[in-house]
N, C-alpha and C positions, 0 to 999 in steps of 0.2 A: 245708515249702517248700524246694525245691532250686533254687538260683540261683548261678551263678558266671559271671563275665565272662571268665575266662581259660580257655584250653585246656590249661593246665599240669595234668597229672593229679595231681601231688603237691598242688598248691593245692586242686584240686577235692576230693581225698580229705580234706584237713584241714578244709576248710569244711564238708563233709558230716558229718565226725566231730563238729565243734563244734555244728552244728545238731541233731545227734542227742541231745545232752545235754539234761537238763531245764533249764528257763529259768533257775533260780537257779544251777545249775552253769555255764551259759553266762556269766552276769553275773560270777560269781566268777572264771572263767577270764580274762575280759576285764580284770578288776582286776589279777590276777597278771601278765598280759602287760604291762600298763602299769607295774606296780611293777618288774618285772625288765627291761623293754626300753624304758621310757618315755624314757630319755635319747637313745636312737637314733631313736625315733619322733618326738620333739619337733621336730627340724628338718624332718622330712618332711611332717608333717601341716599345720602352719601355712604352710610355705613352698611348698607345691605350687601350680603355676601356675593350676589350675582352681578353687582353693578360694576361698570367700567368707567370710572371717573374721567380718565384721560380721553376716552371716546366722546363722552358727553361734553367735555370741555372743548374738544376739537370742533364739534358741531356748533356749540355755543359761540366759539371764536369766529367761525364763518358768519354766523348770523349777526354778531355785533359789528362786523365790517360793513353791513348793509345800511342804507339810509333808514331812518325811522319809519318812513312809509313802506319801504320794502320789508322791514322787520314785521310790521303789522300784517302785511299781505302774506308773508311766509307763514305766520301763525294761522291765518285763515286758511291758507292752502293745506297746511298740515291737517287741520280739522276736516276739511272738505275732501282730502285724499287726492289733491291735484298732483299729477305726475310731472315732477321736475327733479333736477339733481338733488337738491337739499332735502326734498320730501322723500326721495328714495333712500338717501343716506339715513335719514331718521327711521324709515320703514325697516331698515336692516338692523336696527338696535334691539337689544333685549328689553323686555318690559321694564325692569327696574332702572336700566340706563335711560330709557325714555322718561321715566318719572324724574330722574335726576336732571335731565336736560330741561324739563319744564320748571323745575325748582331753580335751576341756574337762570332761566329766562326771567323768572319772578325777581330774583336777586338783581338782575340787570335792570329791570324796570324800576326797582327801588332806588338804584343809584343813577338812573337815566342813561345807562349804557344801551339799554333796550328801550324802545318807545314807552314812555311812562303813561300810566293811567292818569287822566285829568284829575287834578286834586279835588275838584268838587263833584266828581262822579258818584252817583248813588245807584245801587242796583234797583231794577224795577221789581215789582212784586213777585213775579214767578221765580226769578233767580234768588231773590231774598228768602223766599219760603224754602227753597231747596237748600240754601246755605244754612238756614236754621235747622233743618232736618239733619244735614251732614254733621253739624256741631254736636248733635245728640248721639251720634254713633260712637262706639268705642274706638280706641286708637287703631287697633288691628283692622277693624272694618273700614276706617277712614283710609288707611294705606291701601287696602285691597280695592276700595272704590276708586281712588286716584289712579292706581295702576291699571285697573280695568278700563277706566275712562280714557287714558292716554295711549293704551296699547294699540288700538286699531288705527290711530292717526298715521298720516304719511301715505306714501305710495310703495308698492311692492318693489323691492330691489330687482335690478335686471342683471343677468349674467354677464360675465366678461367685463370689458372696459366701459360698459354703459352704466355702471353703478352710479 
């Protein structure tokens, strides 16, 4: 699935490179982005004017009630666009709220509320090279990249009671 909001060719290239990774490498890269840049993302994600923190928190609370294995599978399902209730709920969120939801997942991973990254995990060379490129982007480009990356995840919401 190729989807980008921005016409910035650098962002588009980075999003496509990220999407080309296997799903577990995508998740690992997102974790390392959070670990290395979370302090700068922190004020941007929750403070963005179009974000709905209560909605992101509500979805996060549903995820944290799942077993660790189910949490990991849900993250994979979000990336792969699997059609199930939680992925449809995510799919109905605004882009900035989706970014905040992933930020909350990373916070949950940090405190083991969400399945944590193994302590000894190291990125393989492809994701590491992409992380190094992301670090070189300006703050606004990073936020746009993250938003464009998470925006297409999930499944399309369904009308009526099937949401």
